[in-house]
N, C-alpha and C positions, 0 to 999 in steps of 0.2 A: 802602512799603512802611510808612516813616517816615510819610510824612506821613495814610495814615492813621489810625497813633497817637496823629499831635498833634491830627487831628482828634477822633479820639474823647476823648480828651482833655478835650480843651476841649468838645468836649459834656458831656462826665459834668461836667464842673467849673458851667456851665449850669444840667443841671437839677439839682446838688447844691443851689445857689444857688435857682433855683426853688421846689424841696422847703421848703428853711428858711424861706422866703418865706410858707410855704403849712403850717406846722404846724397849724393848728386840729385840734382833735380831730373826726372826724366817725366816722356811723352807715355799716358799711358792711355791707351784705346779701351773706352768704356761703353761697348755697346756699339749706341750709336752717335757719342760723342768723344770729346778728345781732351786728356786735361792733364795739366803740370803739374808735379808732384814730386816730395822727397820723396827716393826709393827707401831710405828709415821707416816712414812712413808708410807704405806699402808695403814693406816688409813686417813691422809689427803688425799693419791690419790681419795677413794673410798668415802669420802664427795662433792672432787671436782668435782668428773665422774654423784655423784647425783645430784648435784644442775646444771650440764650443762645436765641433764637429763630433769627434773623439769624445766630448763629455753625454753627447746625444746618444751617441753611439753605446756607450759605456750604461747611462740612467735605465736604456732598454735593456739590455742583456742582464744588469742586473732585478729588475724591473721581471723579465723572465724566470730569471731561479729564483724569489722569490713566491712568484706563484709557483713555479715544481715542490719548492721546500713545503710550502704550506699541504701543498695535495698529496704528500708523500705522509708528512704527520698528520693527514687525516687519515692515509689509508692505514700505518700503523693501528693507530689509536682506532679501527673499526676492529684490526685486527687482534689489538689486545684483549675489545670484548668477548672477540668470538672464540679465542683463546680461552677467556675464562668459560665462558658456555659451554666449552666444550671438558675443560679440567669440573665441574660444575655435575656434567652427565657423567664423566667417567668417576665420579664419588659416589653419584646416585645410583650408578651402576656394579660399585663395587659392593655399596652395603648389601644393593640387591645379591648379592651370590656370596656376601657372609650373611644374610638369613636365610637363605636356597641349603647352604650346607650346614647353620644350625638343627633346621631341619630335618636332614638326612643323618647328620649325626643323632640325633634327638631321636628318630626312630629306629632302633636297631632293627635288624633280621627284615628289614624293609629294600626296596630297591629306588631306583630314584625316585621313579613316579609312583611311590608307595606300595608294588607289588610286593610278594616274594625274590627274589634273583633267581632268575633266567638258567644262568652257566656259572661255573666256577669262578672268572675272574669277577662279578659283581660280590658275591661272598664273602671272596679274599680281601677284597675293600672294605665289606661292612666290616670282619673281624679286625684288619687292622686297626680300626677306628677305636 
């Protein structure tokens, strides 16, 4: 920001020097009238109007950017909330898995659904526990 301000001051000084070196009176056709005015004033007014137009465009771009940042921040907040909900769901499911695992371990000789093992693989799993 400071660099831009310094460059603006340097440019303004160059324009002012240029305008003062061209201070002859000129005839300006302004719409339906003709005006005799110093060329330095015309140069300075033109530079000021150019700076105002540039500031307006810059302000519009800045406003759009700030709205976009606000929208993105809102999306981030929503995604963080959804992430928290999903983490809670994972913890809940993990607790359910641990509870079911304990029930299976606590009932030796029974299969996962509370019946006798129907094949060798189920018996091997139960014996290993």
